[in-house]
N, C-alpha and C positions, 0 to 999 in steps of 0.2 A: 319338463311340464309337471304341474301339480294338478291332479284331477281330484275334485271334491264332490262326492255324491254318496248319499246314504244307501243306495241300492248297489249290491255287489255286482249284479249282472251288468249294470251300466259302467261300472269301473272296469270290469273285465273287457267290455266291448271297446272302450277307449284305449286300453292297453293294446288290444289286438289291432286297432286301426293305426295307432301312432308309432309303436315300437318298431314294426317292420320298416318304417320310413325314416329310421335314424333318430327318433326322439327318445330321450331317457325319461321315463314316466314314473312318477311317484303318486300314490293315491291315498286319500284319507276319506273317512266316512262321515265326518261332521265338520261344521264350521269351526268349532273349538279346536279340533285336532289340526285343522288346516292352519290356524293362526300359530299354534305351537310349532308346526313344521316350518313355517316361514321365519320364525325367530331363530331357527337353527341352520337352515340351508338356503343356498342361493337358488332362485327359481327364475326362469325366463318368462313363463306365461302360466296363468291359473285358469283352468277350465272348471267353472263353478256352477253346480246345479242350483236352481232357485228354491225348490221345495224340499226342505230338510227339517228334521226335528231339532229342537234346541235353537242355535243360531241358524236362521235360514240364509239363503244365498244373498239377499239384499243386505242383511245385517253383517254378514261376513265380508261382503264387498266394501261396505262402508268402513268397517274396521281396518281393512287392508289399506284403503285410500286415506284413512285418517292417521296412519302411522308414517312419520316422515321417512323411515327406512324403506317402506314398501309403497309409498304414495304413487310412484311412477311405474309400478309393476303392472303390465297389461293383464286385465281380467276379462275373460269371455264368459258370459252368462249363457247357460243351457236351459231353455225354457220351452214348454209346450203351450204356453199361454199366448194371449193376443197382444194387441197394440198397447194397452194400458200397462201391462207388465213390462213390455219393452221400454216404455217411457220411464217407468220407475227404475229399471236397471240402469238406464243412462243417468238418471238423477243421482243415484248413489255412487256414480263414478265408473261404471262399467265401460270398457273400451270397445266392446263388440258383443253381439249376442247371436246365438244359433238356435234355430227352432228344431225341436224334436218332432218326429224322427229326423235326424240330420243326414245330409248328403256327405259321404266320406270325403270326396274330392274337395267340396267346399270347406269342410272342417280343416282338412290338412292345409289348404291354401291360406285360410284365415290365420291359422296358428303359425305357419311359416312367416307370414307377413308381420305379425306382431312380434315374433321371436327376433326377426331381423331388426325391427325398430328398437326392441329391447337391447340388442347387441350394440346398435349404433349409439343409443343413449348411454350405455355403459362406457363406450369408447369416448364419448364427449365428456362424461364425468371424469374419466381417468385423465384425459388431456387437460381438462380444467384444473384438476388437482396438481398435475405436473406443472402447468403454467403458473399456478399459485406458488408452488415450491420454487420454481425457477425465479419468479419475481422476488420472492423472499430472499433467495440466495443473491440475486442481483442487487437488491437493496443493501444486503450485508456487505457485498463486495464494494459497492459504491461508497458506503460509509467508511469501510476500511481504507479505500483509496483516498477519500477526502482527508481522513486522519493522517495517512501517509504523506499526502501533499502538504498538510499543515506542519507535520513534523519536519519534512524536508525543507520547507520554507524557513522554519526556525533554525535548523541546523546549518543551512547554507549561509546564515549570517556570520558564522565564524569557522566554517569548514569548507574545503574545496568541494565542488559538486560530486566528484567521484567518491570521496570519503562519506559525505552526507548520504549519498545514495546507498552505499554499503550498510551504513548504520540503520537506515530505514528498512532495508530488506531484512536485516537480521533482527530488527525489533529491539535491539539492546541499547538502552540509553544510560546504562549504569556509569558510563564514563563521566556523566554530568555531575555525579557525586564527588565530593572532595577526595583527592587521592594524591599520592606523592610519586613523582616520576623524574628520571634523569632526562633532561631535554636539551636541545640545542636551540638557542634563541638568537634571532636576527633582528637588529634594529637598523632602520635606514632613515635618513632625512636629507634635506637639501641645504648645502652650504650657501649662506647669503640670503636665505629665504625671508628672514625677519626683516632685514633692511629692504628687500624688494617689496614685501607686503606693506611696509610703512609708506612707500612712495608711489606704488602702482595703484591704479584704479581697481576697485573691487572686482569689476568684470574681468580685468586682466589676471588678477590673482586666481579667480575661479577657473578661468580657462587653462592656466598653467597647471593647477591642481588636478583638473579633470584629465588632462593628457597624462600627467604623472601617475595618477591613481590607476588609470586604465592599463598602462604598461606594466606597472608593478603587480596589479591584481591578476592579470593574465598569467604572469610567471609564478605567482604564488599557487594558483590552481594547477598549472602545468607540473610543478614540482611536488604537488600534494602536501603543501604545508598547511598548518593551522593558523589562520589569521586571527590574531587577538584584537587588533584595532587599527584603524586609521585615525590619526589626530593631526589635522593640518597637513604639513609635509612629512610628519613622522609616521612610521609603519612598524608594527611588531609582528613577527611570525615566529612560530616554533615548530620543531620537528620531534618525532618520537612520542607524540600524544595527540589525539587518542590512539591512532593506529601505531603499532611498533614500526620503527624505522632503523634497521641495523646500521645503515650508512648515513645517519643523521648529519654528522659534521661535514661529510663530503657533499651531501645533497644541499645543505645550507650554503656552503661556499660556492658551489656551482651556480645556484640560484642568484647569489649576490653578484657574481661575475657577469652573468647574463643581464641582470638588472643594470649593472654599471654600463654595459655596452649599449643597452637600449636607451638609457637616460643620456648617454653621450649623443645619440642621434637627436633626442629632444633638445638637449642643451645647445646644439648647433643652431637649431631654429630659434630658440630663445635668445641666443646671442645676437642674431640678426635683428631682433626686435629691441635689443639693448638691455636684455635681462642677463645679469651675471650670476648664474646659479650652477653650483657643483653638486656632486652626489657622494655621500659618505655612508659607510656601513660598519657596524660593530657586531661581532658574533662571539657568543660565549656558550659554554656547556657546563651544566651542573644540575643539581636537584632543585625542584620547585614543587609547591603545592598547587594543584590544578583543580578546577571545577567551576560550577556555575555560580556567578555572583550577580547581584542586582536586586530587583524587586518584581512583584507580580506585574506582568505586562511589559517588562523591559529587563531581559536577562542577557548577560554576556558570559562567554567562556574565557576565563582568565588564568594566567600563570603568575604566582606570587612567590618571590624568593630572591636571593642575592644574585642568581644567574641573570635575571632580567635587568637588575641594576647594572651589573658589569657590562652587559651588552649595550645598554643605553649609554654608559660612560665611554665605552670604546667608540661608539658612533659619534659622540660629542667630540672626542679627541681626533677623529679622522679628518684629514684634509680632503679636498675635492678629489674624487676618484680613488680614495683609499678604502681598502677593505681590511679592517683590523680584527684580529682573532685572539682569543685567550689561549694559554698553553694547552689545555685539554683539547680544544678544537684543532690546533695544529697537530697534536699527536694523533688525531683521528684521520688525518689526510694521508693519501698515498702519493706515489711518485708522479702523478699527473700535475700536481700543484707546485708552483714555484713560490717560495716565501722568503722573507728576510726578517731577522730579529731587529726590533727597535729598542731592545733592552728593557729594564724595569721602568715603568711609568707610574707616576702617582695620579690616580683617578679620583675625581671629586666623589666623596661619600664612601670610598673603599678604603678600609683601614690600612692595608699594606700595599706597597708598590707591586705592580703586576707585570710579569714578563709578557710583553706584547709582541705579536708578529703581524707583519703585513703580508697579505696574499697578493702577489703581483700578477698571477695569471696561471695558465695551463702550459705544461711542457710537452714536447713531442716525445721526450724520453721518459718512459713510465717505469724504469727499473728501480729508481730510488727517489725518495722525497728530496726535492731540490731546495736548497737554501742559498739565496742570492747573497753575494758579498755586501 
């Protein structure tokens, strides 16, 4: 409580009435002193005498109510005057008034009521501030989530959902900048597709590609490969970028073998429709330059280097159901894989003949790398 009265005996009386009832009372002898006190301390209720030298009670009350910081602070005017003075007290913003000489029980009841209102108001203000902070935090979180979704949408165009999600969580997009990495590249396409597309209706071609892409795309994501592009019946995937992949050759070959099995199932259905289509794969390992290529509004994540050309040429050389790999890929395989050497092959666009191996499948004997006769 802040008691404001120019007479010391009145101030002492209010201390004597209020303090035994649990109120912490501070008193000032003038309106000017009261305003200075309110600028420094938090007060729940002001008990304000009307007749004082300098700033009287009305002027002091008007100053309290005119300050945004104290505008809602309850003010009780203490007056010995009549109705006109009470009306004036209400006009300057007083919340209540008590006539001198006052009844102690009435005074305490009125003060307690206004103090409770003051506390409730403080709680509402505090909750409103907390709500505003929460809304601000929520807006920030929503904005961050929208940004994350936009980034995830961009990244999922060339990364598996698992990898794209990890990059969004980490906030690291540095891999999009140009860099050099040892990668294992997989090229696939359909044998006989060009001839098929020339004679088939466009709807039939689209239906075949849709089935084919769905099967291959599912396996690319399952093996967490980085999809560079679909182009008609051609597909290019690489491993060991952006995320490290210590078993890149093995993972690439396992994916290719699973793709071959799944496309075999599709090919059986295509054959019943009269479509003669086979599946070929080429896999090579080597260094490439990787990063974002394109233009604003249309970016791709690409690998550029001889390794991609070698994989494409091996794919072109593969017959239906063949998985052809370069020497480095074969060297990276363990005893689960059965391979056979096809000897040095001349590949279009590759300067020297390349020792090519065919992966036949997986072996039950995992002790040594199998080489078929």
